[in-house]
C-alpha positions, 0 to 999 in steps of 0.5 A, spaced: 767 448 651 769 454 646 775 458 647 778 463 643 783 469 644 783 477 642 787 478 636 790 484 640 793 479 644 796 474 639 799 480 636 802 484 642 810 484 643 811 482 635 807 476 635 810 472 640 805 467 641 806 465 633 813 462 636 814 455 639 815 455 646 814 450 652 810 456 656 803 454 658 799 459 655 792 456 655 790 461 660 790 466 656 784 464 652 777 465 654 770 462 653 766 465 647 760 463 644 763 464 636 770 465 633 771 471 628 777 468 625 780 461 625 787 462 624 791 456 620 799 456 620 805 452 620 810 454 626 816 453 621 814 460 618 817 466 622 812 470 627 815 476 624 811 474 617 805 472 621 804 478 624 806 482 619 800 478 614 795 480 620 797 487 621 796 489 613 790 485 613 786 487 619 790 494 620 792 498 613 785 500 611 783 503 618 790 506 618 788 509 611 782 511 613 785 514 620 790 518 616 785 521 611 781 524 617 787 527 620 790 529 613 783 533 612 783 536 619 790 539 619 789 541 611 783 545 613 788 548 619 793 549 614 788 553 609 786 558 615 793 559 617 791 556 624 796 550 624 803 550 628 809 548 625 806 549 618 806 543 612 811 539 616 806 538 622 800 536 617 805 531 614 807 529 620 801 527 623 799 524 617 804 519 617 804 518 624 797 517 624 797 512 619 803 508 623 800 509 630 793 505 627 797 500 623 801 498 629 796 498 634 788 498 632 787 492 635 789 494 641 784 500 641 778 496 638 779 491 644 777 496 649 770 496 646 768 489 648 763 488 642 768 491 637 774 486 639 776 480 634 775 474 637 781 468 633 782 461 634 790 460 635 791 453 636 797 453 642 793 458 646 786 455 645 788 447 646 790 445 652 798 443 651 799 441 658 794 435 659 795 430 654 787 428 655 785 436 655 789 436 648 786 430 645 779 432 647 781 439 643 783 436 637 777 432 636 773 437 637 776 441 632 770 440 627 765 444 633 770 449 633 770 450 626 763 450 625 763 456 630 768 460 626 766 465 621 772 465 617 778 460 616 784 464 615 789 461 612 797 464 613 799 461 607 806 459 605 809 453 601 810 449 607 802 450 609 799 444 606 805 439 607 803 440 615 799 435 618 795 440 623 794 445 617 791 440 612 787 437 618 784 444 620 781 444 612 779 437 613 775 440 619 772 446 615 769 441 610 767 436 616 763 442 618 759 443 611 764 449 609 760 453 614 767 457 614 769 462 609 777 461 607 781 466 606 789 466 604 794 471 606 801 470 602 806 472 607 811 474 602 805 478 599 805 482 605 812 483 606 812 485 598 807 490 599 810 493 606 816 494 602 812 498 596 809 502 601 816 504 604 819 505 597 813 510 596 815 514 603 823 514 601 821 516 594 818 522 596 822 524 602 827 526 595 823 532 594 821 534 601 822 541 598 829 544 600 831 550 597 839 549 597 841 545 592 847 542 596 842 539 601 838 536 595 844 533 593 846 530 599 839 528 601 839 524 594 845 521 596 843 519 602 836 516 601 838 513 594 841 507 597 836 505 601 831 506 595 834 501 591 835 497 596 828 497 597 826 496 589 831 490 590 827 487 596 820 488 593 822 485 586 825 479 590 819 477 595 815 479 589 818 474 584 818 469 590 810 469 591 809 469 584 813 462 584 810 460 589 803 461 587 805 458 580 807 451 584 801 451 589 796 448 584 800 442 582 802 441 589 794 441 591 793 436 585 798 431 588 797 432 595 797 426 600 795 427 608 800 421 608 806 425 606 805 431 611 809 432 617 808 434 624 813 436 629 812 430 634 814 424 629 820 429 627 822 429 634 821 421 634 815 423 639 820 425 645 820 432 648 827 435 645 828 439 652 825 434 657 827 427 653 819 425 656 815 421 651 810 425 647 802 423 644 803 422 636 798 427 633 798 423 626 795 418 630 790 422 633 788 426 627 788 419 623 783 416 628 779 423 628 778 422 620 777 415 620 771 416 625 768 422 621 769 417 614 764 411 618 771 407 619 771 405 612 778 402 609 779 408 604 778 414 608 785 417 607 784 417 600 777 420 600 780 426 605 785 427 600 780 428 595 776 433 599 782 437 600 784 438 593 777 439 591 776 444 597 783 448 596 783 448 588 776 451 588 778 457 592 785 458 589 786 465 586 791 469 582 795 470 588 794 478 587 792 482 594 785 485 595 784 491 591 782 495 598 789 493 601 793 495 595 789 502 596 790 502 603 798 501 603 799 506 597 794 511 599 800 514 604 804 517 600 800 521 596 796 524 603 803 525 606 804 530 600 798 534 600 800 539 605 806 540 602 803 542 595 797 546 599 802 550 602 806 552 596 799 554 593 797 558 599 804 562 599 803 563 591 811 561 590 813 564 583 810 560 577 815 559 572 811 560 566 809 567 568 802 566 568 797 571 573 796 570 581 790 565 579 795 560 576 800 561 581 794 557 586 792 552 581 798 550 578 800 547 585 794 543 585 795 541 578 802 538 580 800 535 585 795 530 581 801 527 578 802 524 585 797 519 585 798 517 578 805 516 580 803 511 585 799 508 580 804 507 575 809 504 580 803 499 582 803 497 575 810 497 573 811 493 580 806 488 577 809 488 570 816 486 572 814 481 577 811 477 572 816 478 567 821 476 573 817 470 575 817 467 568 825 468 567 826 464 573 823 458 570 829 458 566 835 461 570 836 462 577 831 466 581 837 471 583 839 472 575 832 474 574 831 478 579 837 482 577 835 482 570 829 485 572 831 490 577 836 493 571 830 494 567 826 497 572 831 502 574 831 505 566 824 508 567 824 509 574 831 513 574 827 518 569 821 519 573 825 520 580 829 525 576 824 528 573 820 529 579 826 532 583 828 537 577 821 539 576 819 541 584 827 545 584 825 548 577 819 551 580 821 552 587 828 555 586 826 559 579 831 556 575 833 559 569 837 553 565 835 549 559 829 544 563 831 538 558 839 539 559 838 539 566 834 533 566 838 529 562 844 531 566 841 528 572 838 522 568 846 521 567 848 522 573 843 517 576 845 512 571 852 513 573 851 512 580 846 505 578 851 502 574 857 503 580 852 500 584 850 494 580 858 492 579 858 493 587 853 487 587 856 483 582 863 484 585 860 481 592 858 474 594 853 476 600 848 481 600 851 484 607 858 485 604 855 491 599 854 495 606 861 495 607 863 496 600 859 501 597 861 507 602 868 506 600 866 508 593 860 513 594 863 516 600 869 518 596 865 521 590 862 526 595 868 528 598 872 530 592 866 533 588 868 539 591 861 541 594 862 539 602 870 541 602 874 545 597 878 541 593 884 545 594 884 544 602 885 537 601 892 534 601 895 535 595 897 527 594 889 526 595 887 531 589 888 526 583 881 523 586 877 529 583 878 526 576 874 519 578 868 523 581 863 523 576 859 527 581 864 533 580 863 533 572 855 533 573 855 538 578 860 543 573 855 541 567 849 543 571 852 550 573 854 551 566 847 549 564 844 554 569 848 560 569 851 560 561 845 565 559 845 570 566 848 577 564 854 581 568 855 575 573 862 572 573 861 565 575 866 560 578 865 553 576 871 550 578 871 546 584 878 547 585 
């Protein structure tokens, strides 16, 4: 009797069915003729990671397609001057569509029974309340996999040390490899989700505000989040590459005799009730003996089969290109309405060319967005390889810190270039472009240096959240931008000389207004 469950049900409530529970949820599964995906996972891994991996695998491409359709429709209305709220509405609709479909596509798909994705999840599809039914379910796993179109392994370093995960691979082999093995790295999907958030935050810094104070405030507010996301993506990416590098050696030395199971860990006694529980290891070994004709070397034969099966399927650990493009596409799509708005209203072209160029300059400028997105993808891949190599000779934290510094040099320059490039045209700035750019780059490097000094001084990452504001908030307050220094208590005014932000603002003002005739400029923040 083949049973399955809708993928939508597995993902509900942030994947609550992926956590260990004594609740009998066998009734949630239903009879079916075939299984789309057999989910192989270990119970020690966080349910959040498993849910994230499945969302990226199954929902990211539909989310990108839906966002593209909504983006095309809203941009068409924007060009026809029929979109309420202008480009902000178009950008918001694109982002909301992507996130809505990304989170709830399986719920929508389940409304049409023919389109529903049916999966096999052991805790829900094998009876846990009846030892006899549980034994029958274990003995019949080979038949379940024979009816499964794909075997999806939610892989972590613990996967092939768990008895159940290796047994499911044995079932796939016993079913003459009728399933298609696909491996989803959980740290890998966490990395690409953070990479997407990083791109979105990077874009928000260029939101087209015409007030320099607001732009400066936005940069100060979003900067810590951007660098935190960058650090997290390097950490998770390095972790994934290190795990992948150890996988081949782990599989070459694989032995099911050394695999772990929960029942043996609890000494075959239920931790909550104290009642004796059935030994999964004895059931699995009994099944393997039956499959291999009761020979004495059946465990050795199984070990050899698993090594050959898994090593043949191993890849580089890189995510499929379709998932990369889907997760990276949302940032360029969200920016397109803003550039169309600037083109429609013929905002001033700093080059002084004709009206046609005032329109097409924004189309040309928009082409930098996909290019920079691809550059970030290349930069992330290259730096992660360097970080993983360094981690073999030093601790992973030190390797991540070294690569983080190397990453910041081009990143700070590109971030400053994009911010100034947009402001220079939209705000019709007159100062020397390169002088303004290098001033902003130096300001960014000062900020990053202080942030790195704080991170080196603390013992735990969470401590930076308490110390960081004590340093950066006075920088903003005593720069004279928000509150004139003359309005502050006299005994606190000395702190203005420790504010590198104040010096940067004064230099920017001098560069911008030094060639403006017949103007009296007050550049002193006091």
